[in-house]
C-alpha positions as CSV (number, residue, x, y, z in Angstrom):
1,M,64.6,51.5,3.7
2,T,62.8,54.5,2.0
3,E,59.2,55.9,3.0
4,S,56.5,55.4,0.4
5,I,57.1,57.2,-3.2
6,Q,56.2,60.2,-4.0
7,P,54.8,60.9,-7.5
8,P,56.7,63.0,-9.6
9,L,56.4,66.4,-9.6
10,S,56.3,68.7,-13.1
11,T,58.5,71.3,-13.8
12,A,55.8,74.1,-13.3
13,Q,55.4,72.6,-10.2
14,I,58.8,71.9,-8.8
15,A,59.0,76.1,-10.0
16,G,56.5,76.9,-7.4
17,L,57.8,74.6,-4.5
18,R,61.4,76.6,-5.1
19,S,59.7,80.3,-4.7
20,Q,57.8,78.7,-1.6
21,A,61.4,77.6,-0.6
22,Q,62.9,81.0,-1.1
23,R,61.7,82.3,2.0
24,L,62.7,79.7,4.1
25,D,65.5,79.2,6.6
26,A,67.5,76.2,7.2
27,I,66.2,74.2,9.9
28,L,68.8,71.3,9.8
29,K,72.9,70.9,9.0
30,V,74.5,68.0,7.4
31,G,77.2,68.2,10.0
32,K,80.5,65.4,10.6
33,Q,78.3,62.5,10.8
34,A,76.7,62.9,7.2
35,L,73.5,61.2,6.9
36,A,73.9,59.4,9.9
37,P,70.3,57.0,11.6
38,G,69.6,59.8,13.6
39,F,69.9,62.5,11.5
40,I,67.3,60.8,8.9
41,A,65.2,60.6,11.6
42,S,65.6,64.5,12.1
43,V,64.7,64.9,8.5
44,K,61.9,62.8,8.5
45,E,60.0,64.6,11.4
46,A,60.9,67.9,9.7
47,L,59.0,66.4,6.9
48,E,56.4,65.3,8.7
49,R,55.9,68.4,9.9
50,H,56.1,71.0,7.4
51,E,56.5,68.9,4.0
52,L,59.2,71.6,2.4
53,I,62.5,72.4,4.0
54,K,65.8,73.2,4.0
55,V,68.9,71.2,4.8
56,K,72.2,72.8,4.7
57,F,75.8,70.9,3.9
58,A,77.5,72.7,7.2
59,D,80.2,70.1,6.7
60,H,80.7,67.2,3.4
61,K,80.0,70.5,1.0
62,D,82.2,68.4,-1.6
63,E,79.8,65.6,-1.4
64,K,76.8,67.7,-1.3
65,K,76.0,66.5,-5.3
66,T,75.7,63.2,-4.1
67,L,74.8,62.7,-0.5
68,A,71.5,65.3,-1.6
69,P,70.2,62.9,-3.6
70,Q,71.1,60.0,-1.2
71,L,68.7,61.9,1.4
72,A,66.0,62.7,-0.5
73,E,65.6,58.7,-1.3
74,Q,65.9,57.9,2.5
75,T,63.9,60.0,3.7
76,G,61.1,59.3,0.8
77,S,61.2,63.2,-0.5
78,I,62.0,64.9,-3.5
79,L,65.1,66.9,-3.9
80,V,63.6,69.4,-5.0
81,T,66.6,71.9,-6.0
82,L,70.3,72.5,-4.3
83,I,71.5,75.6,-4.4
84,G,74.7,76.2,-3.0
85,N,75.5,74.4,0.2
86,V,71.3,74.8,0.7
87,A,69.3,71.6,-0.3
88,V,65.0,71.8,-0.7
89,L,63.1,68.8,-0.3
90,F,59.3,67.6,-0.6
91,R,57.6,65.0,1.0
92,R,53.6,65.5,0.7
93,H,52.0,64.9,3.9
94,P,49.8,61.7,3.4
95,D,46.7,62.9,4.9
96,P,45.1,66.2,2.6
97,A,43.8,67.8,6.3
98,R,47.7,68.2,7.5
99,R,49.2,69.2,4.3
100,R,50.8,72.5,4.7
101,I,52.2,73.5,0.8
102,Q,50.0,74.0,-2.0
103,I,51.2,73.0,-5.4
104,K,49.0,73.4,-8.6
105,P,47.9,70.2,-10.1
106,A,49.9,68.5,-13.2
107,V,48.6,70.0,-16.3
108,S,48.3,67.3,-18.9
109,D,49.9,67.6,-22.8
């Protein structure tokens, strides 16, 4: 079951999130249980608290290209990037007063 759908981000917005993520450390690690319900709950909690997080693939490195999009889908987040063994996820907080991550408004063509 997924969380609320996140609106699509422009290429410039994704680039901005990638830039902000560079200074972050991975706060969760995908272990032997992969995307177990407890791990999914931990990711949701971290997204609620931080909005932009890094998740490291300690195990299942050979499956990261399929697991990372599944992780984003199951947590209602956006997969910003997958670099090496680290996935960057973003989920905007629904309460504007609690948003910690700034993203520029999308520019219409």
